[in-house]
C-alpha positions in Angstrom: 16.9 -42.1 7.6 14.7 -45.3 7.0 11.4 -43.8 8.1 12.1 -40.6 5.7 12.5 -43.2 2.7 9.4 -45.3 3.9 7.4 -42.2 4.3 8.4 -40.8 1.0 7.5 -44.0 -0.6 4.1 -44.5 0.9 3.3 -41.0 -0.9 2.7 -43.2 -4.1 0.9 -46.1 -2.7 -2.3 -44.1 -3.1 -1.4 -41.9 -5.8 -4.9 -40.3 -6.6 -5.7 -39.6 -3.0 -2.2 -38.1 -2.6 -2.8 -36.0 -5.7 -6.0 -34.5 -4.9 -4.6 -33.6 -1.6 -1.4 -31.9 -2.8 -3.8 -30.3 -5.5 -5.8 -28.8 -2.8 -2.6 -27.7 -0.8 -0.9 -26.4 -4.4 -4.4 -24.4 -4.9 -4.5 -23.0 -1.4 -0.8 -21.7 -1.8 -1.6 -20.2 -5.1 -4.9 -18.4 -3.9 -2.9 -17.3 -0.7 -0.3 -15.9 -2.7 -2.5 -14.1 -5.2 -4.6 -12.6 -2.5 -1.7 -11.2 -0.8 0.1 -10.2 -4.0 -3.3 -8.1 -5.0 -3.5 -6.5 -1.4 0.2 -5.5 -1.6 -0.3 -4.2 -5.2 -3.7 -2.4 -4.7 -2.3 -0.5 -1.5 0.9 0.2 -3.2 -1.1 1.9 -6.1 -3.1 4.0 -3.4 0.2 4.9 -1.7 1.7 6.0 -5.0 -1.4 7.9 -5.8 -1.3 9.8 -2.5 2.0 10.3 -2.4 3.2 11.1 -6.0 0.2 12.9 -7.0 0.2 15.6 -4.5 1.2 14.7 -0.7 4.9 13.5 -1.3 6.5 10.7 1.1 7.7 13.4 3.5 6.3 16.8 4.3 8.4 19.5 6.2 6.8 22.4 8.1 7.1 25.1 10.8 6.5 23.5 14.2 2.9 22.8 14.7 1.8 23.8 11.3 0.2 20.3 10.4 -2.0 20.4 13.6 -3.1 24.0 13.3 -2.2 25.3 9.7 -1.7 29.3 9.8 0.0 31.4 7.1 1.9 32.9 9.9 3.8 29.6 10.4 6.7 30.2 7.8 9.5 28.3 6.7 12.0 31.5 6.1 14.5 29.9 4.1 13.1 26.9 2.1 16.2 26.8 -0.1 18.6 26.4 2.7 16.5 23.5 4.1 16.3 22.0 0.7 20.1 22.0 0.5 20.4 20.2 3.3 17.8 17.2 2.6 18.9 16.9 -1.1 22.1 15.6 0.0 20.5 12.5 1.7 21.0 9.6 -0.7 17.1 8.3 -0.5 15.8 11.9 -1.2 15.0 12.2 -5.2 13.5 15.9 -5.1 11.7 18.7 -3.0 9.1 21.4 -3.8 8.5 24.4 -1.6 4.5 25.5 -1.4 2.4 28.2 0.3 -1.1 27.9 1.3 -3.9 30.3 2.0 -7.7 30.5 2.3 -9.3 33.1 -0.2 -12.4 34.0 -1.9 -13.0 33.7 -5.3 -15.1 36.0 -7.2 -16.0 35.6 -11.1 -18.9 38.0 -12.0 -21.8 37.3 -9.7 -20.4 34.0 -8.2 -18.3 33.6 -5.3 -16.8 30.7 -3.6 -14.1 29.8 -0.8 -10.9 28.4 -2.3 -7.6 27.2 -1.1 -4.8 29.1 -3.1 -1.8 27.2 -3.3 1.6 28.6 -4.6 4.0 26.3 -6.3 7.2 26.2 -8.2 6.3 24.8 -11.4 9.7 23.3 -12.2 10.2 21.7 -8.8 6.7 20.6 -8.8 7.2 18.6 -11.9 10.2 17.0 -10.5 8.7 16.1 -7.1 4.8 15.2 -8.1 2.4 14.5 -10.8 0.4 17.7 -10.3 0.9 19.2 -13.7 -0.4 15.9 -15.0 -3.8 16.6 -13.4 -4.5 19.6 -15.8 -7.3 18.6 -18.0 -8.3 21.7 -20.0 -5.6 24.3 -21.0 -2.2 23.9 -19.2 -0.5 24.6 -16.0 1.1 28.0 -14.8 4.1 29.2 -16.2 7.6 29.0 -14.6 8.0 32.8 -14.6 5.8 34.8 -12.0 2.6 36.2 -13.7 -1.2 36.5 -13.2 -1.9 32.9 -14.2 -4.0 30.6 -12.1 -5.2 26.8 -12.6 -8.5 26.0 -10.9 -10.4 22.7 -10.0 -13.1 21.5 -12.2 -15.8 21.7 -9.5 -14.7 25.5 -8.8 -15.0 26.1 -12.5 -18.5 24.8 -12.4 -19.4 27.0 -9.5 -17.9 30.2 -10.5 -18.9 29.3 -14.2 -15.3 30.4 -15.2 -13.3 28.5 -18.1 -9.8 29.1 -19.5 -9.4 32.7 -20.4 -11.5 34.1 -17.8 -10.4 36.1 -15.3 -11.3 35.7 -11.4 -10.6 37.8 -8.4 -9.1 36.5 -5.1 -9.4 38.2 -1.9 -7.3 37.1 1.3 -5.6 38.2 4.2 -1.9 39.1 3.6 0.9 37.9 6.1 1.5 41.8 7.1 -2.5 41.9 8.2 -3.3 43.9 4.9 -6.2 42.7 2.7 -4.8 40.9 -0.5 -6.9 41.2 -3.7 -5.8 40.6 -7.1 -7.2 39.4 -10.9 -6.0 36.2 -12.2 -6.6 34.6 -15.3 -7.7 30.8 -15.4 -5.0 29.1 -17.7 -6.0 25.6 -16.8 -8.7 23.5 -15.0 -7.5 20.2 -13.1 -10.0 17.3 -12.4 -12.8 15.7 -14.3 -16.5 16.2 -13.9 -17.6 14.4 -10.7 -13.9 14.0 -9.7 -12.9 15.1 -6.0 -9.6 16.0 -6.7 -8.5 19.6 -5.7 -12.4 20.7 -5.7 -11.5 24.0 -3.8 -7.8 24.2 -4.5 -6.3 26.9 -7.1 -2.5 27.0 -8.0 -0.6 30.0 -8.9 3.0 30.6 -9.2 4.7 30.3 -5.7 6.2 34.1 -6.2 2.8 35.5 -7.5 1.6 34.0 -4.0 4.4 35.7 -2.3 3.3 38.8 -3.8 -0.3 38.3 -3.2 0.1 37.5 0.3 2.7 40.3 1.1 5.3 37.5 2.1 8.7 38.4 1.0 10.2 35.2 1.2 9.7 31.7 2.7 6.8 28.7 2.4 4.3 26.9 4.4 5.7 23.3 3.4 8.2 21.6 1.5 7.1 18.1 -0.1 9.9 15.4 -0.3 10.1 12.6 -2.9 12.2 9.6 -2.2 13.5 6.7 -4.0 11.0 4.3 -2.1 7.9 5.1 0.1 8.9 2.3 2.2 11.9 4.5 3.6 9.7 7.6 4.5 10.1 7.0 8.2 13.6 6.4 8.5 14.5 9.2 6.1 12.3 11.6 7.9 14.4 11.1 11.2 17.6 11.9 9.2 16.1 14.9 7.7 14.7 16.0 11.1 18.3 15.6 12.6 19.8 17.4 9.5 17.5 20.6 9.8 16.8 20.8 13.4 20.3 21.7 14.7 19.2 24.4 16.7 16.4 23.0 18.6 13.0 21.5 17.5 11.8 24.0 14.9 10.3 22.0 12.2 7.9 19.2 11.9 9.4 16.3 9.6 6.4 14.0 9.0 6.2 11.0 6.8 3.1 10.1 4.8 2.0 8.0 7.3 1.1 11.0 9.4 0.3 13.4 7.0 -2.3 10.8 5.3 -2.9 9.5 8.9 -6.6 8.6 8.0 -5.9 6.7 5.0 -3.0 4.9 6.8 -5.1 3.9 9.6 -7.7 2.6 7.4 -5.2 0.8 5.3 -4.1 -0.8 8.4 -7.5 -2.0 9.8 -8.3 -3.1 6.3 -5.0 -5.3 6.1 -5.8 -6.7 9.6 -9.0 -7.5 8.3 -7.6 -9.5 5.6 -5.9 -11.9 8.0 -9.5 -13.1 8.8 -9.7 -14.0 5.0 -6.3 -16.1 5.5 -7.6 -17.8 8.5 -10.7 -19.1 6.8 -8.4 -20.5 4.1 -6.3 -22.0 6.4 -8.9 -23.9 8.3 -10.6 -25.3 4.9 -7.2 -26.6 3.7 -6.4 -27.9 7.1 -9.9 -29.8 7.5 -9.0 -31.3 4.2 -5.8 -32.5 5.0 -7.0 -33.8 8.5 -9.5 -35.6 6.5 -6.9 -37.4 4.3 -4.6 -38.3 7.2 -7.5 -39.9 9.3 -8.4 -41.8 6.4 -4.8 -43.1 6.1 -5.0 -44.2 9.6 -8.0 -46.2 9.3 -7.2 -47.8 6.3 -3.4 -48.9 7.5 -4.7 -49.6 11.1 -3.7 -53.3 10.5 -0.3 -52.1 8.9 0.5 -50.2 11.9 -0.5 -52.9 14.3 2.0 -55.4 12.2 4.7 -52.6 12.7 4.6 -52.5 16.3 4.2 -56.2 16.7 7.6 -56.6 14.9 9.2 -54.1 17.2 8.6 -50.6 15.5 8.5 -47.9 18.5 5.7 -45.7 18.7 7.8 -42.5 18.1 8.7 -44.1 14.5 5.2 -44.6 13.8 4.7 -40.9 14.8 7.4 -39.5 12.5 6.4 -42.0 9.7 2.8 -40.1 9.3 4.3 -36.8 10.1 6.9 -37.0 7.5 4.5 -38.2 4.9 2.3 -35.3 5.6 5.6 -33.0 5.3 6.8 -34.5 2.1 3.1 -34.1 0.6 3.2 -30.5 1.6 6.6 -29.6 0.3 6.0 -31.3 -2.9 2.7 -29.3 -2.9 4.0 -25.7 -2.4 6.3 -26.0 -5.0 4.0 -25.8 -7.8 1.8 -23.5 -5.7 4.3 -21.0 -5.2 5.3 -21.2 -8.7 1.5 -20.8 -9.9 1.5 -17.7 -7.1 4.6 -16.0 -8.6 3.4 -16.4 -12.3 -0.4 -15.1 -11.4 0.8 -12.2 -9.6 3.1 -11.1 -12.6 0.3 -11.3 -15.0 -1.9 -9.6 -12.6 0.9 -6.8 -12.1 1.2 -6.6 -15.9 -2.5 -6.7 -17.0 -4.4 -6.2 -13.8 -8.3 -6.6 -13.3 -10.3 -3.8 -15.0 -13.1 -2.6 -12.7 -16.3 -2.2 -14.5 -17.1 1.2 -12.5 -13.8 3.1 -12.0 -13.5 4.5 -8.1 -12.2 8.2 -7.5 -9.7 8.5 -5.0 -8.6 12.1 -4.7 -8.9 12.6 -8.4 -6.9 9.4 -9.4 -9.5 6.8 -11.1 -8.7 3.8 -9.5 -9.9 1.7 -12.2 -7.6 -1.4 -12.1 -6.7 -4.1 -9.4 -3.1 -4.8 -9.9 -0.9 -7.4 -7.8 2.7 -7.2 -6.7 5.1 -10.0 -6.3 6.8 -9.6 -2.8 8.5 -11.9 -0.1 5.3 -11.7 1.8 3.4 -13.2 -1.0 5.6 -16.0 -1.3 6.6 -16.9 2.2 3.3 -16.4 4.1 1.4 -19.0 1.7 4.3 -21.3 2.1 4.5 -21.1 5.8 0.8 -21.3 6.4 0.4 -24.5 4.1 3.3 -26.4 5.6 2.6 -25.6 9.2 -1.3 -26.1 8.8 -0.6 -29.5 7.6 1.9 -30.7 10.1 -0.4 -29.5 13.0 -3.4 -31.3 11.8 -1.2 -34.4 11.0 -0.3 -34.6 15.0 -3.5 -35.9 16.5 -3.9 -39.0 13.9 -0.2 -39.5 14.2 -0.5 -39.7 17.8 -3.5 -42.1 17.4 -1.6 -44.4 15.0 1.6 -44.5 17.6 -0.7 -45.6 20.3 -2.4 -48.4 18.4 -2.1 -51.7 20.4 -0.8 -54.4 18.1 -3.6 -56.9 19.2 -6.6 -54.5 18.7 -5.0 -53.5 15.2 -4.6 -57.1 14.0 -8.1 -57.7 14.9 -9.8 -54.7 12.8 -11.2 -55.1 9.5 
């Protein structure tokens, strides 16, 4: 207890030095916090873009569909599946979908497309797909010959709203599917990659077009929190696979596997930046503690001469560093929280917006998370204590006679 009191008092013997060292620790804590907050915020925004704009947090398919898509791998009764999953507390909504490759014709222009049959009402509750329409409107809830195409397909076919395009595909029954559709809307912007070859029609129109009496190829599910995707996928699988392994229930981490792996690799790379920050701060703390030891060599010699044990001197140095670190991380953590809050509200606007799947990523935002508070605090305190150990050992091992002769 006495050693602790002396250690705390010693912080104010050289106030300028303690202040500068404390500011360095606080600044490092603040930078750590903002860095982690921006990483979490940016990736949170990207995940929200992928999941809420189209993918969903969870997707349900017939066994093997995701690995090898086929129009014949059909979920026969999507309504029954939906009734089972919507009772799970974390499930917000779900939407059935139908997919088929096709050829699109408009005048003398031809292009390959992916036809996607959607339920407009359920899709509006599940994703932001309807908000992607930049010209015209989305398809009606009632089955019709309406179609929404991507901006790139519109340019290739030279077809705009009000024009007709012909679709040719293979029906589920083996017949040739062909039908005329009227363009009522266009998704995406010039140069956007979103839905470049995807066209949207009413799910009932898609069933009629493909001679498919009922069913769907996919069910997209939205949850209250994307972090619950893996655990909820297991619950859904247990609920709908009562008679064997019939359906694949995949969280977004599997559906968007390449994005997820790239994100994880980037997060691991971010630790290199954290290590560099840690080394810089640790060197600054080490330099300060060494200066303290050199300047107080005679003092430590006197302490040992009057009977102070080496362990007590060792603890004196460690406690001084610990108190300084603890006093520094309070304003550092508070500043980090404030900075992350400001960035979460206002963000940093990019001079050149980046197009990610049709989503214009033009602002870097931050997020206040437990990670962004605890990791900086732990790193600052741990690194400060770690680098104070060698100087503390040196002070504890000082011989009184040699220390008293030092200048």
